[in-house]
Backbone as CSV, one residue per row, in Angstrom:
resi,resn,N_x,N_y,N_z,CA_x,CA_y,CA_z,C_x,C_y,C_z
1,MET,17.060,2.426,-11.455,15.456,2.430,-12.272,14.892,2.882,-13.221
2,SER,14.605,2.310,-14.226,14.342,2.528,-15.688,12.892,3.932,-15.674
3,SER,12.932,4.740,-16.884,11.857,5.579,-16.743,10.153,4.816,-16.740
4,LYS,10.324,3.526,-16.883,9.169,3.437,-17.299,8.682,2.586,-15.895
5,ASP,9.840,2.058,-14.944,9.885,1.606,-14.135,9.415,2.741,-12.528
6,LEU,10.161,3.803,-13.107,9.561,5.161,-12.465,8.388,5.710,-12.092
7,ALA,8.005,5.504,-13.934,6.443,6.025,-14.013,5.396,4.966,-13.469
8,ALA,5.962,3.988,-13.106,5.069,3.087,-12.558,5.046,3.058,-10.655
9,LEU,5.738,3.832,-10.446,5.927,3.763,-9.098,5.021,5.090,-8.713
10,PHE,5.191,6.545,-9.879,4.501,7.437,-9.148,2.909,7.033,-9.551
11,SER,2.715,6.475,-10.316,1.076,5.800,-10.586,0.630,5.036,-9.108
12,LEU,1.618,4.257,-9.299,1.168,3.757,-7.558,1.110,4.648,-6.350
13,ALA,1.575,5.570,-6.389,1.636,5.942,-5.309,0.696,7.236,-5.477
14,ALA,0.055,7.512,-6.774,-0.937,8.563,-7.060,-2.208,7.751,-6.263
15,VAL,-2.473,6.315,-6.403,-3.599,5.745,-6.269,-3.745,5.480,-4.815
16,TRP,-2.643,4.764,-4.814,-2.604,4.541,-2.916,-2.792,5.785,-2.287
17,GLY,-2.379,7.116,-2.534,-2.462,8.253,-2.161,-4.177,8.305,-1.762
18,ALA,-4.817,7.884,-2.932,-6.271,8.480,-3.026,-6.920,7.220,-1.864
19,SER,-6.211,6.120,-1.923,-6.813,5.065,-0.838,-7.312,5.534,0.697
20,PHE,-6.345,6.269,0.865,-6.671,6.723,2.541,-7.899,7.791,2.326
21,LEU,-8.218,8.310,1.706,-9.442,9.274,1.435,-10.758,8.520,1.544
22,PHE,-10.311,7.239,0.722,-11.497,6.635,0.113,-11.919,5.838,1.553
23,ILE,-11.039,5.327,2.358,-10.817,4.601,3.517,-11.819,5.607,4.483
24,ARG,-11.353,6.481,4.829,-11.722,7.415,5.815,-13.297,7.525,5.405
25,ILE,-13.528,7.578,4.378,-15.374,8.022,3.929,-15.660,6.350,4.238
26,ALA,-15.300,5.365,3.867,-16.437,4.001,4.048,-16.040,3.523,5.300
27,SER,-14.843,3.491,5.993,-14.768,2.784,7.097,-15.898,2.904,8.154
28,PRO,-15.938,4.542,8.654,-17.352,4.585,9.729,-18.428,3.900,9.355
29,GLU,-18.620,3.405,8.248,-20.096,3.282,7.822,-20.046,1.652,7.873
30,PHE,-19.236,1.215,7.140,-18.793,-0.293,7.009,-18.381,-1.221,7.883
31,GLY,-17.600,-0.074,8.770,-16.286,-1.582,9.919,-15.278,-1.629,9.008
32,PRO,-14.024,-1.995,9.706,-12.973,-2.032,9.171,-13.056,-3.634,8.659
33,PHE,-13.588,-4.385,9.133,-13.595,-5.806,8.645,-14.786,-5.945,7.242
34,VAL,-15.630,-5.320,7.531,-16.723,-5.371,5.775,-16.479,-4.519,5.192
35,THR,-15.334,-3.340,5.589,-14.892,-2.655,4.397,-13.758,-3.594,3.760
36,VAL,-13.114,-4.389,4.498,-11.627,-4.849,3.582,-12.309,-5.943,3.308
37,GLU,-12.834,-7.039,3.413,-13.664,-7.608,2.975,-14.794,-7.632,1.704
38,LEU,-15.742,-6.799,1.481,-15.636,-5.731,0.137,-14.717,-5.812,-0.566
39,ARG,-13.453,-4.952,-0.447,-12.474,-4.149,-0.955,-11.472,-5.386,-1.734
40,VAL,-10.948,-6.822,-0.743,-10.355,-7.503,-1.684,-11.652,-8.479,-2.417
41,LEU,-12.951,-8.914,-2.138,-13.467,-9.202,-2.652,-13.589,-8.898,-4.217
42,ILE,-13.983,-7.557,-4.337,-14.563,-6.667,-5.587,-13.455,-6.572,-6.243
43,ALA,-11.948,-6.234,-5.354,-10.768,-6.416,-6.527,-10.349,-7.576,-7.241
44,ALA,-11.027,-8.946,-6.536,-10.481,-10.091,-6.644,-11.415,-10.481,-8.100
45,LEU,-12.739,-10.185,-7.581,-13.850,-10.133,-9.242,-13.431,-9.487,-10.467
46,ALA,-13.230,-8.136,-10.048,-12.440,-7.042,-11.266,-11.241,-7.843,-11.625
47,LEU,-10.444,-8.257,-11.443,-8.700,-9.096,-11.995,-9.683,-9.914,-12.590
48,LEU,-10.119,-11.075,-12.197,-10.574,-12.540,-12.379,-11.541,-12.125,-13.832
49,LEU,-12.098,-11.385,-14.192,-13.169,-10.542,-15.279,-11.940,-10.040,-16.325
50,TYR,-10.873,-9.037,-15.672,-10.014,-8.594,-16.719,-9.398,-9.778,-17.476
51,ALA,-8.846,-11.154,-16.233,-8.293,-11.659,-17.088,-9.004,-12.697,-17.665
52,ALA,-10.522,-12.593,-17.845,-11.406,-13.642,-18.782,-11.224,-13.101,-20.223
53,VAL,-11.371,-11.350,-20.095,-11.427,-10.542,-21.048,-10.090,-10.912,-21.860
54,ILE,-9.178,-11.232,-22.014,-7.698,-11.182,-22.183,-7.222,-12.543,-22.771
55,ARG,-8.349,-13.777,-21.434,-8.508,-14.786,-22.142,-7.130,-15.449,-21.400
56,TYR,-6.508,-15.146,-20.333,-5.690,-15.825,-18.892,-6.056,-16.369,-18.443
57,ARG,-5.219,-17.026,-18.019,-5.509,-18.414,-17.048,-4.849,-18.233,-15.593
58,PHE,-5.889,-18.311,-14.905,-5.428,-17.729,-13.437,-5.793,-19.629,-12.477
59,SER,-4.516,-19.996,-11.714,-5.280,-21.397,-11.159,-5.202,-21.286,-9.506
60,PHE,-5.818,-20.913,-8.460,-5.910,-20.786,-6.951,-5.557,-22.163,-6.549
61,ARG,-5.707,-23.150,-6.895,-5.760,-23.964,-5.905,-3.924,-24.784,-6.626
62,ALA,-3.334,-24.247,-7.542,-2.156,-24.377,-7.486,-1.254,-23.657,-6.632
63,HIS,-1.217,-22.575,-5.822,-0.274,-22.312,-5.094,-1.396,-21.943,-3.622
64,TRP,-2.166,-22.496,-3.667,-3.107,-21.600,-2.263,-2.825,-21.394,-0.988
65,LYS,-1.662,-22.471,-0.809,-1.306,-22.134,0.456,-0.410,-20.768,0.346
66,LYS,-0.049,-20.292,-0.334,1.161,-19.199,-1.014,0.250,-18.121,-1.059
67,TYR,-0.637,-18.148,-1.582,-1.749,-17.036,-1.846,-2.377,-16.922,-0.623
68,LEU,-2.759,-17.781,0.529,-3.234,-17.382,1.713,-2.222,-16.620,2.404
69,ILE,-1.309,-17.083,2.653,-0.182,-16.574,3.397,-0.122,-15.117,3.137
70,VAL,0.279,-14.949,1.401,0.264,-13.297,1.071,-1.055,-12.522,1.239
71,GLY,-1.814,-13.446,0.996,-3.052,-12.720,1.138,-3.425,-12.176,2.583
72,THR,-2.885,-12.847,3.565,-3.005,-12.191,5.083,-2.007,-11.387,5.466
73,LEU,-0.960,-11.542,5.183,0.264,-10.314,5.272,0.575,-8.996,4.613
74,ASN,-0.499,-9.119,3.460,0.178,-8.322,2.609,-1.179,-7.211,2.199
75,ALA,-2.705,-8.213,2.516,-3.459,-7.303,2.418,-4.950,-7.215,3.235
76,ALA,-5.073,-8.586,4.276,-6.034,-8.573,5.298,-5.632,-8.206,6.502
77,PHE,-4.058,-8.235,7.078,-3.781,-7.698,8.540,-3.912,-6.317,8.063
78,PRO,-2.823,-5.534,7.369,-2.694,-4.452,7.029,-3.160,-3.598,6.828
79,PHE,-4.856,-4.062,5.970,-6.071,-3.306,5.231,-6.833,-3.260,6.269
80,VAL,-6.574,-3.908,7.267,-8.186,-4.092,9.033,-7.386,-2.842,9.958
81,PHE,-6.251,-3.238,9.658,-5.032,-2.214,10.504,-5.506,-1.079,9.929
82,ILE,-5.330,-0.638,9.160,-4.985,0.860,8.630,-6.769,1.132,8.705
83,THR,-7.696,0.355,8.074,-9.150,0.762,8.558,-9.213,1.244,9.780
84,ALA,-9.162,0.305,10.472,-9.493,0.338,12.092,-9.080,2.095,12.531
85,ALA,-7.539,2.122,11.927,-6.570,3.306,12.734,-7.529,4.643,12.243
86,GLU,-7.982,4.427,10.806,-9.075,5.744,10.107,-9.847,6.218,10.796
87,LEU,-10.380,5.004,11.691,-11.938,5.845,12.599,-11.525,6.559,13.359
88,HIS,-10.148,6.863,13.882,-9.448,7.549,14.495,-8.687,8.310,14.427
89,LEU,-8.020,8.482,13.084,-6.841,9.024,12.737,-7.456,9.682,11.229
90,THR,-6.983,10.866,11.104,-7.221,11.304,9.523,-6.532,10.367,8.636
91,ALA,-6.876,10.515,7.273,-6.483,9.934,6.340,-5.019,10.134,6.115
92,SER,-4.744,11.774,6.152,-3.283,12.236,6.020,-2.356,11.523,6.967
93,LEU,-2.307,11.506,8.605,-1.925,10.779,9.265,-1.628,9.547,9.207
94,ALA,-3.069,9.030,8.680,-2.146,7.132,8.388,-1.332,7.135,7.143
95,SER,-1.464,7.977,6.290,-0.624,7.784,5.381,0.707,7.932,5.830
96,ILE,0.971,9.127,6.270,1.989,9.302,7.106,2.855,8.332,7.713
97,ILE,2.151,7.712,8.678,3.174,6.992,9.520,2.911,5.302,8.137
98,ASN,2.288,5.413,7.150,2.260,4.169,6.698,3.906,4.518,5.670
99,ALA,4.368,5.533,5.532,5.625,6.208,5.043,7.268,5.001,5.700
100,THR,6.613,4.594,6.862,7.799,3.723,7.621,7.976,2.254,7.040
101,THR,6.876,2.359,5.696,7.309,0.735,5.820,8.311,0.543,4.619
102,PRO,9.300,1.106,3.996,10.422,0.616,3.667,11.782,0.887,4.711
103,MET,11.604,1.150,5.769,12.002,0.814,7.232,11.895,-0.538,7.563
104,PHE,10.800,-0.708,7.605,10.361,-2.588,8.262,11.018,-3.375,6.904
105,THR,10.638,-3.227,5.789,11.387,-3.685,4.763,12.981,-4.093,4.955
106,ALA,13.409,-3.074,4.818,15.043,-3.281,5.516,15.395,-3.836,6.173
107,LEU,14.407,-3.527,7.474,14.716,-4.455,8.759,14.532,-5.953,8.453
108,VAL,13.448,-6.343,7.811,13.349,-7.604,7.776,14.226,-8.072,7.074
109,ALA,14.637,-7.808,5.825,15.255,-8.363,5.005,16.748,-8.523,5.690
110,PHE,17.329,-7.600,6.460,18.535,-7.476,7.541,18.565,-8.904,8.203
111,PHE,17.302,-9.086,8.875,17.362,-10.426,9.720,16.969,-11.734,9.220
112,TRP,16.255,-11.623,7.898,15.823,-12.666,7.715,16.938,-13.332,6.432
113,PHE,17.109,-12.275,5.539,17.869,-12.529,4.415,19.512,-11.961,4.649
114,LYS,19.523,-11.204,5.824,21.381,-11.125,6.056,21.394,-9.905,5.147
115,THR,20.465,-9.342,4.455,20.743,-8.244,3.624,21.354,-6.783,4.200
116,PRO,22.654,-6.358,3.985,23.240,-5.131,4.166,22.823,-4.259,4.074
117,LEU,22.399,-3.144,4.886,22.109,-1.917,4.961,23.054,-0.919,4.654
118,SER,23.234,-0.435,3.849,24.173,0.334,3.134,23.703,1.960,3.774
119,LEU,24.797,2.765,4.467,24.489,4.011,4.768,23.801,5.047,4.390
120,LYS,23.774,4.952,2.489,22.805,5.957,1.521,21.617,5.107,1.669
121,LYS,21.490,3.987,1.950,19.749,3.732,2.391,19.463,4.109,3.548
122,VAL,20.023,3.759,4.605,19.839,3.986,6.102,19.569,5.952,6.054
123,ALA,20.444,6.561,5.540,19.996,7.808,5.440,19.297,8.602,4.495
124,GLY,18.696,7.790,3.396,17.302,8.126,2.801,16.202,7.525,4.164
125,MET,15.997,6.594,4.098,15.215,6.339,5.340,14.611,7.566,6.484
126,ILE,15.919,7.631,6.897,15.714,8.851,7.930,15.235,9.911,7.208
127,MET,15.518,10.466,5.893,15.494,11.858,5.510,13.867,11.636,5.079
128,GLY,13.554,10.215,4.456,12.058,9.979,4.237,11.352,10.306,5.146
129,ILE,11.424,9.711,6.417,10.757,10.039,7.659,10.537,11.260,7.993
130,ALA,12.039,12.165,7.785,11.708,13.485,8.359,11.255,14.414,7.057
131,GLY,10.761,13.842,5.989,10.012,14.377,4.876,8.672,14.591,5.049
132,VAL,8.215,13.787,5.714,6.751,13.216,5.640,6.611,13.956,7.373
133,ALA,7.452,13.913,8.020,7.280,14.673,9.653,6.557,16.315,8.747
134,VAL,8.022,16.837,8.068,7.958,18.406,7.678,6.498,18.524,7.102
135,LEU,5.947,17.695,6.544,4.927,17.817,5.409,3.752,18.014,6.222
136,ALA,3.545,17.111,7.282,2.355,17.075,8.181,2.606,18.271,9.058
137,GLY,3.729,18.799,9.031,3.697,20.184,10.223,3.595,19.665,11.426
138,TRP,3.760,18.518,11.540,3.449,18.238,13.085,2.659,18.429,13.860
139,GLY,1.645,18.645,13.092,-0.153,18.945,13.354,-1.083,18.474,14.285
140,GLU,-0.522,16.964,14.387,-1.408,16.183,14.981,-1.243,16.138,16.517
141,SER,-2.163,16.160,17.390,-1.553,16.544,19.171,-2.194,14.815,19.443
142,SER,-1.324,13.855,20.541,-1.566,12.665,20.346,-2.279,13.010,22.044
143,THR,-3.415,12.554,21.887,-4.003,12.786,23.065,-4.639,11.392,23.373
144,GLY,-4.979,10.752,24.501,-5.577,9.660,24.941,-5.267,8.061,23.929
145,ILE,-5.402,7.033,24.593,-5.153,5.324,24.691,-5.545,5.472,23.136
146,ILE,-6.743,5.572,22.900,-7.085,5.576,21.232,-6.563,5.621,20.251
147,PHE,-6.091,7.209,20.378,-4.744,7.920,19.440,-3.551,7.060,19.671
148,VAL,-3.427,6.897,20.121,-2.130,5.722,20.381,-2.143,4.756,20.112
149,LEU,-3.430,3.639,20.238,-3.776,2.434,19.874,-4.033,2.633,18.376
150,SER,-4.821,3.709,18.104,-4.496,3.658,16.127,-3.240,3.864,15.707
151,ALA,-2.145,4.912,16.171,-1.406,5.151,15.523,-0.537,3.732,15.453
152,LEU,-0.452,2.770,15.928,0.586,1.417,16.373,-0.325,0.514,15.864
153,CYS,-1.530,0.589,14.997,-2.545,-0.434,14.400,-1.473,0.002,13.160
154,CYS,-1.418,1.685,12.693,-0.943,1.633,11.084,0.416,1.052,11.322
155,VAL,1.700,1.526,12.215,2.743,0.941,12.222,2.756,-0.588,12.223
156,GLY,1.759,-1.258,12.882,1.760,-2.642,12.669,1.507,-3.054,10.995
157,ALA,0.790,-2.260,10.431,0.247,-2.498,8.976,1.587,-2.268,7.959
158,ALA,2.447,-1.011,8.330,3.636,-1.241,8.076,4.793,-2.280,7.871
159,LEU,4.582,-2.531,9.372,5.926,-4.392,9.563,5.121,-5.529,8.529
160,PHE,3.680,-5.113,8.714,3.217,-6.357,8.050,3.786,-6.684,6.392
161,TYR,3.612,-4.947,5.887,3.627,-5.061,4.208,5.210,-4.949,3.972
162,GLY,6.638,-4.764,5.483,7.545,-5.276,4.742,7.865,-6.253,4.807
163,ILE,7.269,-7.267,5.987,6.853,-9.056,6.224,7.215,-9.357,4.569
164,ALA,5.435,-8.806,3.960,4.943,-9.402,2.909,5.908,-9.454,1.425
165,SER,6.592,-7.923,1.819,7.251,-8.011,0.820,8.641,-8.645,0.139
166,ASN,8.885,-9.216,1.546,10.537,-10.046,1.740,9.733,-11.320,1.220
167,TYR,8.795,-11.531,1.707,7.802,-12.725,1.399,7.644,-13.678,0.193
168,ILE,7.396,-12.122,-0.570,6.860,-12.374,-2.130,8.379,-12.522,-3.084
169,MET,9.334,-11.664,-2.307,10.771,-11.857,-3.105,11.369,-13.071,-2.984
170,LYS,11.102,-13.867,-1.831,11.309,-15.302,-1.800,10.891,-16.831,-2.280
171,ASN,9.282,-15.997,-1.912,8.662,-17.494,-3.038,8.102,-17.164,-4.126
172,PHE,7.750,-15.857,-4.687,7.155,-15.815,-6.439,7.990,-14.966,-6.998
173,GLN,9.360,-15.060,-6.675,10.392,-14.431,-8.245,9.985,-14.837,-9.475
174,ASP,9.579,-15.976,-9.839,9.285,-15.887,-11.442,7.605,-16.045,-11.374
175,ALA,6.583,-15.452,-10.454,5.260,-15.255,-10.570,4.987,-14.325,-11.422
176,LYS,3.569,-14.318,-12.006,3.258,-13.258,-12.869,2.349,-12.137,-12.021
177,PRO,3.047,-11.137,-12.265,1.573,-10.145,-11.494,0.840,-10.251,-11.584
178,LEU,-0.182,-10.654,-12.807,-1.613,-11.096,-12.359,-2.091,-11.948,-11.802
179,ASP,-0.973,-12.935,-11.471,-1.463,-13.987,-10.684,-1.019,-13.720,-9.053
180,LEU,-0.318,-13.135,-8.685,-0.348,-12.452,-7.517,-1.297,-11.575,-6.945
181,ALA,-1.378,-10.471,-7.917,-2.664,-9.752,-7.589,-3.924,-10.778,-7.166
182,ILE,-4.112,-11.522,-8.524,-5.696,-12.262,-7.836,-5.688,-13.283,-6.846
183,GLY,-4.474,-13.706,-6.894,-4.008,-14.951,-5.800,-4.261,-14.465,-4.164
184,GLN,-3.413,-12.803,-4.038,-3.832,-12.075,-2.681,-4.992,-11.652,-2.728
185,GLN,-5.908,-11.136,-3.029,-7.379,-10.641,-3.067,-7.857,-11.676,-2.704
186,LEU,-7.801,-12.988,-3.251,-8.697,-13.961,-2.802,-8.371,-14.854,-1.427
187,GLY,-6.976,-14.753,-1.322,-6.627,-15.109,-0.138,-6.531,-14.505,0.748
188,ALA,-6.909,-13.155,0.901,-7.712,-12.162,2.569,-8.824,-12.416,2.178
189,GLY,-9.394,-12.725,1.051,-11.023,-12.582,1.198,-11.308,-13.792,2.022
190,ILE,-10.987,-15.189,1.932,-11.382,-16.392,2.265,-10.685,-15.874,3.983
191,VAL,-9.711,-15.323,4.031,-9.134,-15.589,5.282,-10.372,-14.112,6.364
192,LEU,-10.476,-13.577,5.526,-11.656,-12.288,6.488,-13.071,-12.944,6.606
193,ILE,-13.422,-13.750,5.907,-15.254,-13.828,5.633,-15.828,-14.421,7.097
194,PRO,-14.908,-15.222,7.856,-15.834,-14.925,9.345,-15.718,-13.886,9.834
195,PHE,-15.052,-13.005,9.908,-14.363,-11.683,10.957,-15.966,-10.875,10.074
196,ALA,-16.102,-10.686,9.169,-16.579,-9.923,8.001,-18.122,-10.038,8.761
197,LEU,-18.462,-11.591,8.555,-20.075,-12.190,8.966,-20.199,-11.444,10.164
198,PHE,-19.505,-11.453,10.977,-19.735,-11.426,12.545,-19.861,-9.923,12.622
199,THR,-19.394,-8.566,11.858,-19.336,-7.601,12.150,-20.146,-6.793,10.849
200,LEU,-21.374,-7.413,10.645,-22.168,-6.598,9.603,-22.688,-5.509,10.307
201,PRO,-22.567,-4.342,9.278,-23.328,-3.234,9.588,-24.483,-3.080,10.241
202,GLU,-25.013,-2.357,11.094,-26.507,-2.675,11.519,-27.512,-1.556,10.486
203,LYS,-26.716,-0.557,9.997,-28.181,-0.092,8.745,-27.277,0.146,7.750
204,LEU,-28.182,-0.022,6.379,-27.171,0.464,4.912,-26.615,1.758,4.742
205,PRO,-25.185,1.334,4.513,-24.516,2.658,4.295,-24.790,3.412,3.214
206,SER,-24.258,4.407,3.304,-24.618,5.394,2.222,-24.376,5.410,1.065
207,THR,-24.874,6.053,0.264,-23.975,5.849,-1.550,-22.427,6.036,-1.899
208,GLU,-22.230,7.265,-0.847,-20.793,7.619,-1.158,-20.130,6.455,-0.555
209,ALA,-20.469,5.879,0.762,-19.633,4.913,1.498,-19.507,3.375,0.184
210,PHE,-20.440,3.533,-0.544,-20.538,2.036,-1.275,-19.566,2.741,-2.433
211,LEU,-19.903,3.877,-2.971,-18.657,4.498,-4.267,-17.703,4.274,-3.810
212,SER,-16.953,4.743,-2.179,-15.820,4.590,-2.208,-15.317,3.142,-2.306
213,VAL,-15.830,2.373,-1.506,-15.127,0.948,-1.471,-15.183,0.836,-2.918
214,ILE,-16.153,0.836,-3.465,-15.910,0.341,-5.238,-14.416,1.087,-5.909
215,ALA,-14.248,2.188,-5.572,-12.717,3.053,-6.292,-11.909,2.216,-5.175
216,LEU,-11.827,2.023,-3.982,-11.086,1.459,-2.956,-10.581,0.036,-3.984
217,ALA,-11.504,-0.749,-3.662,-10.905,-2.229,-4.878,-10.700,-1.773,-6.178
218,VAL,-11.185,-1.400,-7.060,-11.037,-1.717,-8.594,-9.831,-0.837,-8.771
219,VAL,-9.611,0.524,-8.345,-8.732,1.407,-8.411,-7.385,1.173,-7.936
220,CYS,-7.653,1.460,-6.398,-6.614,1.318,-5.491,-6.037,0.203,-4.893
221,THR,-7.006,-1.162,-5.637,-6.756,-2.176,-5.067,-6.114,-3.139,-6.158
222,SER,-7.204,-3.447,-6.983,-7.286,-4.237,-8.471,-5.527,-3.599,-9.281
223,MET,-6.188,-2.171,-9.669,-5.113,-1.819,-10.685,-3.667,-1.761,-10.106
224,ALA,-3.615,-1.113,-8.811,-2.554,-0.826,-8.036,-1.768,-1.944,-7.757
225,TYR,-2.319,-3.096,-7.381,-1.157,-4.400,-7.358,-1.054,-4.947,-8.289
226,ILE,-1.401,-4.565,-9.710,-1.062,-5.233,-10.700,0.674,-4.600,-10.693
227,LEU,0.391,-3.184,-10.322,2.036,-2.202,-10.347,2.800,-2.738,-9.444
228,PHE,1.864,-2.810,-8.627,3.105,-3.221,-7.045,3.908,-4.630,-7.180
229,PHE,3.334,-5.342,-7.823,3.583,-6.989,-7.834,4.866,-6.833,-9.186
230,TYR,4.237,-6.241,-10.021,5.383,-5.363,-11.160,7.082,-5.231,-10.732
231,LEU,6.373,-4.309,-9.937,7.643,-3.277,-9.204,8.202,-4.264,-8.646
232,ILE,7.771,-4.668,-7.937,8.547,-6.025,-6.673,9.533,-6.858,-7.742
233,ASN,9.323,-7.431,-8.707,9.727,-8.159,-9.583,10.811,-7.564,-10.551
234,LYS,10.503,-6.645,-10.445,11.889,-5.543,-11.655,12.608,-4.993,-10.608
235,THR,12.563,-4.391,-9.588,13.423,-3.244,-8.804,13.255,-3.913,-7.240
236,GLY,12.552,-4.745,-6.953,12.912,-5.546,-5.757,11.660,-4.658,-4.436
237,ALA,12.217,-5.379,-3.233,11.199,-5.385,-2.105,11.166,-3.553,-1.681
238,LEU,12.517,-3.410,-1.412,12.840,-2.219,-0.867,12.478,-0.916,-1.775
239,LYS,13.025,-0.892,-3.317,12.609,0.216,-4.064,11.273,0.600,-4.139
240,THR,10.458,-1.043,-4.041,9.022,-1.029,-4.430,8.469,-0.257,-3.178
241,THR,8.686,-0.305,-1.938,8.095,-0.056,-0.786,8.201,1.540,-0.479
242,SER,9.340,1.836,-1.334,9.800,3.264,-1.006,8.417,4.018,-1.549
243,VAL,7.552,3.711,-2.309,6.637,4.043,-3.036,5.874,5.043,-1.737
244,THR,5.794,4.411,-0.297,5.233,4.924,0.648,5.737,6.219,1.290
245,PHE,6.934,6.663,0.513,7.323,8.281,0.684,6.442,8.965,0.055
246,LEU,6.502,8.557,-1.486,5.393,9.987,-2.039,3.932,9.534,-1.790
247,VAL,3.430,8.094,-1.140,1.914,8.609,-1.016,1.079,9.933,0.140
248,PRO,2.221,10.164,0.777,1.769,11.143,1.699,1.727,12.766,0.786
249,LEU,3.043,12.551,-0.436,2.672,13.836,-1.366,1.033,13.841,-1.798
250,PHE,0.880,12.555,-2.602,-0.351,13.019,-3.738,-1.535,12.691,-2.796
251,GLY,-1.240,12.109,-1.211,-2.261,12.558,-0.670,-2.544,14.104,0.149
252,VAL,-1.659,14.572,-0.169,-1.748,16.441,0.113,-2.641,17.245,-1.238
253,ALA,-2.216,16.666,-2.395,-2.261,16.798,-3.760,-4.015,16.566,-3.913
254,TRP,-4.532,15.399,-3.709,-5.626,15.164,-3.659,-6.579,15.775,-2.973
255,GLY,-5.992,16.281,-1.417,-7.004,17.005,-0.628,-6.900,18.157,-1.164
256,VAL,-6.337,18.877,-1.538,-6.271,20.157,-2.169,-7.269,20.121,-3.520
257,ILE,-7.194,19.509,-4.565,-8.112,19.127,-5.291,-9.495,18.624,-5.573
258,PHE,-9.694,17.946,-4.330,-11.210,17.700,-4.018,-11.732,18.421,-2.693
259,LEU,-10.956,18.555,-1.957,-11.283,18.708,-0.726,-10.593,20.306,-0.407
260,ASP,-10.330,21.310,-1.294,-10.084,22.680,-0.953,-8.887,23.173,0.259
261,GLU,-8.091,21.771,0.459,-7.336,22.260,1.558,-6.003,23.141,1.181
262,ILE,-5.711,23.481,1.984,-4.395,24.689,1.571,-3.151,24.126,1.554
263,ILE,-2.525,24.307,0.957,-1.412,24.155,0.814,-0.347,25.230,1.688
264,HIS,0.523,24.910,2.597,1.457,25.767,3.420,3.169,25.881,2.865
265,PHE,3.983,26.339,3.402,5.322,26.328,3.152,5.624,25.122,3.674
266,ASN,5.464,24.749,4.648,6.257,23.420,5.452,5.911,22.283,4.514
267,THR,4.751,22.402,3.807,4.122,21.128,2.626,4.927,21.099,1.908
268,ILE,5.319,22.051,0.902,6.588,22.359,-0.538,7.617,21.973,0.167
269,ILE,8.331,22.455,1.755,9.879,21.774,1.953,9.642,19.976,1.986
270,GLY,8.353,20.038,2.679,8.378,17.890,2.943,8.564,17.646,1.747
271,MET,7.820,18.043,0.368,7.921,17.312,-1.067,9.596,17.124,-1.312
272,PHE,10.177,18.455,-1.447,11.704,18.148,-1.898,12.252,17.339,-0.763
273,ILE,11.799,17.316,0.178,12.590,15.967,1.272,12.522,14.737,0.836
274,ILE,10.807,14.683,0.865,10.433,13.209,0.300,11.233,13.035,-0.824
275,LEU,11.339,13.734,-1.859,11.994,13.355,-3.325,13.147,13.250,-3.004
276,ALA,13.673,13.648,-2.331,15.307,13.803,-2.342,16.091,12.146,-1.671
277,SER,15.078,11.611,-0.263,14.836,10.403,-0.380,14.949,9.502,-0.954
278,ILE,13.789,9.309,-1.683,13.078,8.356,-2.769,14.563,8.255,-3.712
279,ILE,15.646,9.274,-4.078,16.592,9.339,-4.943,17.710,8.094,-3.829
280,LEU,17.423,8.251,-2.823,18.984,7.976,-2.059,18.565,6.518,-1.825
281,VAL,17.283,6.110,-1.490,16.239,4.753,-0.745,16.700,4.168,-2.348
282,THR,15.772,4.378,-3.175,16.238,3.535,-4.642,17.037,3.564,-5.635
283,ASP,18.244,4.457,-5.016,19.364,4.399,-5.912,19.311,5.071,-7.293
284,LEU,18.001,6.063,-7.403,17.432,6.176,-8.587,18.227,6.400,-9.633
285,ARG,18.357,6.243,-10.763,18.797,6.179,-12.231,17.975,6.267,-13.258
286,VAL,17.463,7.116,-13.785,16.818,6.792,-15.140,17.600,6.478,-16.207
287,LYS,16.919,5.246,-16.784,17.541,4.627,-17.968,16.771,4.787,-19.484
288,LYS,17.544,5.185,-20.699,16.989,5.321,-21.736,16.813,4.161,-22.307
289,GLY,15.885,3.714,-23.404,15.958,2.706,-23.664,15.091,1.304,-22.737
290,ARG,15.432,0.319,-23.944,14.802,-0.717,-22.918,16.021,-1.440,-21.708
291,THR,15.184,-2.058,-21.181,16.414,-2.822,-19.664,15.817,-4.161,-19.682
292,SER,17.099,-4.763,-19.066,16.524,-6.142,-19.391,15.423,-6.603,-18.214
293,GLU,14.411,-7.390,-18.275,13.348,-7.730,-17.927,13.681,-9.376,-16.981
294,ARG,13.147,-9.476,-15.829,13.360,-10.764,-15.539,12.271,-11.927,-15.769
295,LYS,12.776,-12.771,-16.187,11.680,-14.112,-17.008,10.857,-14.372,-15.766
296,THR,9.694,-14.684,-16.636,8.571,-14.794,-16.142,7.707,-16.003,-16.115
297,ALA,7.612,-17.088,-15.313,6.677,-18.238,-15.768,5.279,-18.003,-16.705
């Protein structure tokens, strides 16, 4: 992985770590479906505006079926699952469960494309999951069916992310990141329209909730998915989704900065374990100079 790709990986982890905080604020007031519908539609509008400013031509009709599929797999379903889960789970716990995404990505690739799993990658995945467990300090107690179902929603989101990453690798190999970012958000928005219309909030949400949705859409979705699809094309599905091992680390950092949370010893140990797992899973080698890039259409 080149230094440029490594910087993109950490930037993506930083904004996605913040997304769990924004979801936690917005979802109780908007509800899961409306929160996600606003997220993807505002994100799509922001990306279309950006495309217009740089005079970039985008056509949804050219690949509308694929955009609907990737929008459903990589945005609509997982976003709703996580948003629903955070009605009952903390943002940190949701981000920790989300760290299982690379495991599902590798398993889907194994069954779908017969991609072999090396012992090094398996060890890295196990180490990453252990790291987020140490980071959490085993502080959450599982009580009641609601907690279990919420946790399963997060696991389901990770599974869909794994399926989506492999679908993108198979069907969008020559696609440009901006096309994928816009197409996915529009596809997800179309799929979620009927669900959002039937679950509108009974009262007007607060200004804080609205600002959280805007930040979630523009920063954590529009900007983040340009980076995500760039990394998918450059480094592959498994290496890109290993970003979820870093997301809890940034989630803790934002908690300290904005919520005055205290860092414990297990947090420091967990961070070192997670960083070590990233090296194993991504086969990290920082390269100097320019690297060959995949030709895009």
